[in-house]
N, C-alpha and C positions, 0 to 999 in steps of 0.2 A: 765623732771627731777623728780625722785622719791621723795616723801615726806619723810623727816627724822624725827626720833623720839628719845627722850632721855628716858631711863628707869632708874629711880632713886630708888634703894632700900631704904626703910625707916623703922627704928625700933623704931621711936619716941624718939630718943636721939638727943643731941646737935650736935653730929658729923654728923648724917644724915641730920640735918637741914642745916649745912654748905654745904654739897654736893648738897642739893636742891637749895640753894641760888645761887650756882655757875651755876647750870643747867639753872635757870631762867635768869641769866645775859647773858649766852651764847645763849639761845634760842631767846632772844629779838633781837639779831643781825642776827640770821640765820632763824628766823620764824619756829622754830622747836617745835613740840608737845612734851610735857612732860607727862610721865606716872609714877605715884608713885606706887611702888611695896611693899606690905607688906605681909608676909607669916604668917598665923595663925596656931596654933597647933590643934585647934578644931573648927568645924563648928559653935559652940555656941559663938565663939569669933568674928565672922564676923561683926555683927552689931556694936559692940563697936569699932572695927578697922575702919569701914567706918566713924563713927562719928568723930574719931580722925583725920582721913585723911581730912574730910571736914573742921575741925578746922584749920588744917595746910594750906589748900588751902586758907581759908579766911585770915589767918595770913600773908601769903606771897603775897597777892594781893597788887597792887600799890595804892598809895594815891588817884589816880583819876580814878581807874578802879577796876573791880572785877573779880574773877575767879569763873566760874560756871561749874558744872559737869552734863551734860544732862543725863537723865536716859535711853533714847531710841534713835533710829536713828543711823546714821552712826558715830556720835560722842559720842555714849553712853559710859559713864565712863571716858571720857577724860576731863581734866581740860582745859577750854577754857577762854581766857582773853577777857573781854568786857570793852570798855571805855563807857562814857556816851552816845555818839551818837549811838554806836553799840547796846547798850542795848535798847535804845528807838526804834531802827529799828526792833529788834527782837520782842519786845512786839507789835509793830504796825502791824507786819505780822499777828498776831492772830486777831487783830481788823479788818484788811482788809478781811481776810478769813471769819470771822464771818459775816461781812456785805454781802459778796458774797453769802453765804449760806442761810442767813435768811432775807436779805433785810433790816435789822435793825442794828443800831450801837450798839456795845457792851458797857456795863457799864464800867466806867473807873477803873477797878480792874484787878489785875493779881496775879499769884502765881508763885513763884520761882521754878525751877526744883527740884523735890523731897521735896519741902517745906523747903529747907535749906536756911536760911536767915542770914543776919548780919545787923547791923544798917546802914552801908554804902550802902548796896544793897537796903534796903527799901527806903533810902533817894534818891538814884539815880532813883528808880522807880517813886517816887513822882515827881521828876523833869521832868520825861517823861509825867506826868499828870495822873499816875495810882497809886491807893492805893493798897498795898499788902494785900491779904486775904488768910490766910493759913487755915489749918485744925487743929482741936484739937487732941492731942495725942490719946484720946479715940475714935476719929472719923476716925482714920486711920484703915481701914477695912482689910488691909493686902492682898488684892487679887493679888498683884504683887509679893508676897514673894514666896520663894521656897516651893513647895508642900510637900516635904519630911520633912522639918523642921517645916513647919506650915500647917498641914493638915486642910481641911475645917472644921472639927469638932472643932478644937481648935480655929480657927478664928471666928466661929459662937458663941462659948461660950464667948469669950472675948468681942466681939462686942455687944452681947445681954445684958450683965451686965454692960458694961463700959460707954456707952453713957449717957451724962448728958444734962439737959436742956440748950439750947444755944450753944451746940457744933455743929461744922460743920463736917459732915462725907463725905468721898470720896471713890468711888469705880469705877472700870472699868467693862464694860460688857464682856471684854475678854482681856487677856494678853498672847501673844504667848509663852512667856518663862515659863508659869506656866503649868505643866503637868496635874494637877488635876483642871479642870475648876471650878471657884469660883461661878459665878452667878447662874448657873442652880441648884446648890446644896444648896446655902446659902441664896440668896437674899430673896426668899419668906418666909422661916422660920424665917429669921432675922426680917423682917417687922412684922410678926405675934408676935414675942417675944417682939418687941418694943411696939406694940399695947397693949399687956398685961401689960406693965409697964406704960401705960397711954399716950403714944405718939400718935399724930394724923398725918394724911397724906393728902395732897392735891396736885392736879396737878398745875404746873406752867402755868399761863395764856399764850396763844399764843401771 
């Protein structure tokens, strides 16, 4: 049997919220995936729209579960419901894989997909035995963003001046969806710029 999906247009109005609640109630019975659709007038509005959609997802999560939207993989962009047990299982998969690759247990920390959190999600993670560690806004280096809207020169300039003492920065060595590779062009000059500002670097012990 083919998997069914609901596409719910949402313009951030009360009427659209009613349609979404109806879709959620129906999907709970039929195990249907819900896709929220919002059309923007300009590419500059995308980030704001994504943040609003994330807030809607958090608002409509059940009292004993959460809705998460993975960034990558076969479920990228889909809102997926997790109860307490399912969330613990997902986090433990990372712990198991880390142990397989390194031979050592992972520290009891985790990060939500895309860094998007809510008090409920953080509490559920703690009940799994993991403390949530996110990144600072200035530590988001942007290497997974669209190359045309966020060229490497812009990302380098923002990261070079934005990082503060105590911030956590995050980057990937490569993201398939970014046309202009980030690491080869930005990583080395970024480190040099941070050194000029007084930051020091050291290797993590084996």
